[in-house]
Wavefront OBJ file of the C-alpha trace (Angstrom):
o trace
v -19.777 -8.231 8.519
v -16.855 -10.658 8.517
v -13.548 -10.742 6.692
v -14.485 -13.887 4.757
v -17.426 -12.056 3.166
v -15.167 -9.655 1.252
v -11.684 -11.194 1.057
v -10.193 -12.532 -2.166
v -9.900 -16.303 -2.177
v -8.158 -18.631 -2.898
v -4.749 -17.113 -2.187
v -1.803 -17.579 -4.536
v 1.044 -18.813 -2.334
v 4.599 -19.966 -2.962
v 6.797 -22.490 -1.126
v 9.742 -21.095 0.742
v 12.040 -23.005 -1.590
v 10.830 -21.221 -4.740
v 13.536 -19.139 -6.402
v 12.966 -15.401 -6.307
v 13.280 -15.399 -10.095
v 10.285 -17.745 -10.334
v 8.350 -15.605 -7.830
v 8.962 -12.608 -10.088
v 7.584 -14.397 -13.141
v 4.549 -15.635 -11.197
v 3.799 -12.117 -9.985
v 4.028 -10.768 -13.508
v 1.845 -13.551 -14.925
v -0.870 -13.137 -12.280
v -0.576 -9.342 -11.869
v 0.122 -9.705 -8.154
v 1.992 -7.563 -5.638
v 2.011 -10.030 -2.729
v 2.914 -13.697 -2.425
v 2.414 -15.360 0.969
v 5.154 -17.909 1.610
v 4.211 -21.314 3.014
v 6.085 -24.290 4.420
v 5.692 -27.941 3.412
v 2.423 -28.185 5.389
v 0.947 -25.062 3.793
v 1.422 -22.910 6.897
v 2.233 -19.266 6.290
v 5.777 -18.230 7.188
v 5.982 -14.763 5.656
v 5.429 -12.603 2.609
v 7.274 -11.729 -0.594
v 6.214 -8.450 -2.170
v 7.014 -6.727 -5.433
v 9.482 -4.590 -3.473
v 11.718 -7.609 -2.849
v 11.454 -8.471 -6.542
v 12.301 -4.973 -7.778
v 14.959 -4.367 -5.146
v 17.032 -7.354 -6.208
v 16.454 -7.529 -9.940
v 14.285 -6.659 -12.921
v 12.137 -8.430 -15.470
v 13.975 -8.212 -18.775
v 11.027 -9.994 -20.424
v 7.753 -11.228 -18.882
v 9.419 -14.607 -18.356
v 12.995 -13.646 -17.432
v 13.997 -11.977 -14.153
v 17.614 -10.841 -13.987
v 19.194 -10.271 -10.548
v 21.209 -7.104 -9.978
v 23.846 -9.141 -8.182
v 24.831 -12.548 -9.563
v 24.756 -13.985 -6.046
v 21.038 -13.193 -5.826
v 20.265 -15.713 -8.568
v 20.003 -18.414 -5.892
v 17.768 -16.454 -3.508
v 14.571 -18.209 -2.473
v 11.307 -16.871 -1.119
v 12.128 -17.847 2.453
v 15.418 -15.959 2.289
v 13.807 -12.600 1.517
v 10.341 -12.933 3.078
v 9.078 -10.320 5.500
v 6.770 -10.749 8.467
v 3.078 -10.155 7.795
v 1.740 -7.546 10.205
v -1.992 -8.272 9.950
v -2.918 -11.964 10.119
v -6.465 -12.740 11.237
v -8.941 -15.646 11.130
v -11.372 -15.474 8.249
v -14.195 -15.102 10.766
v -12.764 -11.833 12.136
v -15.075 -8.824 12.105
v -14.348 -6.724 9.051
v -14.359 -3.371 10.851
v -11.725 -4.621 13.305
v -9.540 -5.902 10.457
v -9.853 -2.537 8.711
v -8.602 -0.709 11.791
v -5.630 -3.070 12.040
v -4.897 -2.607 8.350
v -5.109 1.187 8.571
v -2.622 1.227 11.437
v -0.212 -1.161 9.718
v 2.803 -0.156 7.644
v 1.764 -2.796 5.100
v -1.117 -2.707 2.647
v -2.738 -6.103 3.173
v -4.419 -8.334 5.734
v -4.113 -12.096 5.420
v -6.857 -14.495 6.543
v -5.624 -17.766 8.034
v -7.371 -20.985 9.009
v -6.859 -22.807 12.303
v -3.707 -24.447 10.943
v -2.197 -21.092 9.922
v -2.799 -21.698 6.239
v -3.736 -18.700 4.040
v -7.374 -18.775 2.954
v -7.967 -15.177 1.890
v -6.410 -11.769 1.386
v -7.663 -8.188 1.717
v -5.607 -5.315 0.304
v -5.935 -1.560 0.526
v -7.021 -1.595 -3.120
v -9.893 -3.849 -2.056
v -10.761 -1.325 0.676
v -11.102 1.460 -1.883
v -13.519 -0.718 -3.830
v -15.441 -1.699 -0.706
v -16.074 1.915 0.277
v -18.069 2.330 -2.916
v -19.897 -0.968 -2.419
v -20.632 -0.910 1.314
v -21.085 2.766 2.134
v -24.734 3.581 2.485
v -26.610 6.844 2.862
v -25.448 10.130 1.384
v -21.735 9.410 1.637
v -21.192 12.024 4.305
v -18.833 11.549 7.220
v -17.457 13.695 9.972
v -14.241 14.757 8.288
v -12.363 15.045 11.531
v -13.083 11.380 12.230
v -11.149 10.109 9.217
v -9.511 12.831 7.160
v -5.883 13.656 7.784
v -5.616 17.406 8.365
v -2.769 17.788 10.855
v 0.855 16.715 10.771
v 0.732 16.294 7.021
v 3.799 14.512 5.601
v 5.356 17.513 3.856
v 8.716 17.393 2.085
v 10.627 20.393 0.775
v 10.978 20.178 -2.991
v 14.751 20.718 -2.777
v 15.373 17.892 -0.292
v 17.592 15.191 -1.753
v 15.512 12.244 -2.899
v 17.548 9.753 -0.872
v 17.130 11.896 2.234
v 13.389 11.994 1.532
v 13.362 8.200 1.376
v 15.023 7.948 4.790
v 12.584 10.498 6.223
v 9.579 8.552 4.928
v 10.964 5.212 6.125
v 11.543 6.562 9.642
v 8.000 7.883 9.817
v 6.499 4.788 8.152
v 4.973 7.014 5.477
v 4.222 5.479 2.095
v 3.354 8.849 0.530
v 4.417 12.432 1.148
v 3.393 15.805 -0.270
v 6.208 17.739 -1.916
v 5.990 21.501 -1.479
v 7.944 24.509 -2.695
v 7.511 27.622 -0.561
v 4.486 25.934 0.981
v 2.732 25.215 -2.338
v 2.038 21.673 -3.550
v 4.219 20.597 -6.480
v 4.124 16.806 -6.279
v 3.320 13.579 -4.474
v 6.183 11.259 -3.612
v 5.634 7.543 -3.091
v 8.133 5.498 -1.118
v 8.196 3.175 -4.116
v 9.497 6.059 -6.244
v 12.685 6.141 -4.181
v 12.793 2.554 -2.927
v 15.713 1.494 -5.102
v 18.774 3.507 -4.143
v 20.664 2.545 -7.299
v 17.884 4.121 -9.373
v 17.980 7.437 -7.498
v 21.021 9.553 -8.302
v 22.394 11.610 -5.415
v 21.770 14.888 -7.238
v 18.028 14.248 -7.655
v 15.641 16.142 -5.409
v 12.231 15.181 -4.087
v 10.544 17.274 -6.773
v 12.607 15.565 -9.493
v 11.275 12.153 -8.489
v 7.754 13.090 -7.332
v 4.673 12.486 -9.444
v 2.512 15.293 -10.704
v -0.224 15.644 -8.080
v -3.931 15.060 -8.546
v -5.608 17.319 -5.994
v -8.983 18.768 -5.062
v -9.985 22.127 -3.662
v -12.695 20.921 -1.316
v -12.857 18.022 1.102
v -14.507 15.063 -0.662
v -16.809 12.599 1.040
v -15.372 9.076 1.415
v -17.270 7.629 -1.540
v -16.071 10.328 -3.929
v -12.540 10.095 -2.544
v -12.523 6.324 -3.038
v -13.770 6.711 -6.591
v -11.018 9.206 -7.410
v -8.279 7.032 -5.919
v -9.589 4.056 -7.889
v -10.160 5.821 -11.208
v -6.909 7.812 -11.148
v -4.894 4.874 -9.787
v -3.329 7.043 -7.093
v -2.465 6.330 -3.463
v -3.337 9.677 -1.895
v -5.513 12.658 -2.712
v -4.248 16.044 -1.459
v -6.728 18.789 -0.585
v -5.393 22.280 -1.294
v -6.529 25.849 -0.726
v -6.946 28.323 -3.643
v -3.192 29.032 -3.583
v -2.402 25.279 -3.661
v -1.269 25.050 -0.063
v -1.984 21.531 1.274
v -4.643 21.590 3.980
v -5.531 17.885 4.137
v -4.761 14.534 2.567
v -6.928 11.483 1.914
v -5.203 8.096 1.797
v -6.348 4.497 1.524
v -5.609 4.219 5.235
v -8.043 7.057 5.940
v -10.700 5.300 3.893
v -10.094 2.065 5.822
v -10.650 3.942 9.081
v -13.758 5.655 7.714
v -15.283 2.401 6.517
v -14.421 0.672 9.801
v -16.220 3.413 11.728
v -19.206 3.206 9.410
v -19.487 -0.584 9.720
v -19.007 -0.557 13.497
v -21.809 1.979 13.881
v -24.225 -0.464 12.259
v -23.618 -2.907 15.099
l 1 2 3 4 5 6 7 8 9 10 11 12 13 14 15 16 17 18 19 20 21 22 23 24 25 26 27 28 29 30 31 32 33 34 35 36 37 38 39 40 41 42 43 44 45 46 47 48 49 50 51 52 53 54 55 56 57 58 59 60 61 62 63 64 65 66 67 68 69 70 71 72 73 74 75 76 77 78 79 80 81 82 83 84 85 86 87 88 89 90 91 92 93 94 95 96 97 98 99 100 101 102 103 104 105 106 107 108 109 110 111 112 113 114 115 116 117 118 119 120 121 122 123 124 125 126 127 128 129 130 131 132 133 134 135 136 137 138 139 140 141 142 143 144 145 146 147 148 149 150 151 152 153 154 155 156 157 158 159 160 161 162 163 164 165 166 167 168 169 170 171 172 173 174 175 176 177 178 179 180 181 182 183 184 185 186 187 188 189 190 191 192 193 194 195 196 197 198 199 200 201 202 203 204 205 206 207 208 209 210 211 212 213 214 215 216 217 218 219 220 221 222 223 224 225 226 227 228 229 230 231 232 233 234 235 236 237 238 239 240 241 242 243 244 245 246 247 248 249 250 251 252 253 254 255 256 257 258 259 260 261 262 263 264 265 266
């Protein structure tokens, strides 16, 4: 199976000259989290995400983005764009793209044509959907082949939230499990602490963390994907009867699992 069989297309792109304020409105209008940036010939030069939008301002109304700093009112897409980690031709094998995506710190893969113009996009949210659509058989999988059971990203509940953000950034973790005396009390997303001005120094990881959705037994990939999709969550902790974390399922794990499944079909 190839990337162009499952990617979303066409891709909404923006010129590098577009003001960040206009990018913010476009994202809100189209319910997007990523905007590939292109030059005058349509070639991709980078990516603007909702993080850049939220980091530098806020939408006061659906049509008005207000910068936090007056100087940021003149920022353009090319000034804040980040490098895209996974860029592949649309003809790339899907299982290879999934492996690249799972090992990336970003949550999307961009398909490009021979002239480096965006022709499709695949996000981790798409991967969750694809597990349900493409997984065949009984949904079983060797848990050790895809499920994260060692070196879980655990944060002490009393750690300062800003310190937790630095810890997650260093480890390239987008989610962490917050524990108190070894018991799960929350799930912290890097987005929860991304904006330093919104996180007061006295707040702890448990103050900012979301109430966890967890399971007591290891789910198969199809069930895990369904729970992530239906609950709109990024990770699914697995806990023992005392609520000690013993494993964690993420969208990255599902990407790896699906890649292995597809590769085994030949």
